[in-house]
C-alpha angles and dihedrals in degrees: 000000000000129000089245092060090041086067086076093232100111105041135158112265102256091210095058132077115231109274088217130011117182130148089250103037141012134188119205129179110243119233114253121278143192106259121191127182108211128186125178146137125278096255089060097053098093094046092050093048091049093052093043096050097238129069118252109243115234099188115094113260091011134138136193126205132189132162103323096336132096130187116200120198106228099167140330091296105017137085139173110221121202128196136150115297095245092054096066099109094040093049094042094048094046093054093043090049092049095044094046107142093013118109109252146127122227117179131177107232096164094123093045099069142039129194136214128195115230113192144160141073091296099046093105091051093050093050093051089061090080106010122066098212130117102247095184115134089245094053099033107027125190108287096031114132129183139165113236145148120272102201094308100336126095111237142171115226118197121179109216102170142005091278102012130093134178113217117196123189136163111273092248091057102041097086087054093047097043091042093053092048091051090048091052090046088058089058088050092052092048091051 
């Protein structure tokens, strides 16, 4: 398990059974999180990171993790911020207070998306069944995050360990995404 997952931010949902459990790959539903979409200008990046509790990455495809906080780079002026579900109000209010008077947009999108954790020695193979990205460690190292398309569904892919990925999709797409991953895994098991 990676250091990023050991931060206890992205954890399996204890109330859910594994979606898939094979010797070479597993899919687990992640526990609910606070998810915030933040857009702001460059001069506000440090203030926002200080208020959030994790620096906002400024490198494309980057992420930053601290104790129970993750900031994911989505674009030159856009981040997804992750925190424990019960800390929504505290995190939101702290960022709003710190950025008071500075142009920004902070939106709670916690109910919009869900996450699954895909892990195991065949995790890369499984993701490549619907995403045309090189997921090798050299090309997509631990900490890398990107938005892309899985078959026809928009997803966020974040590598949190050598063989572990967090896949986020809108709630309305998650059954489609997880269903196709499970179907592809059946082919892997049959091989």
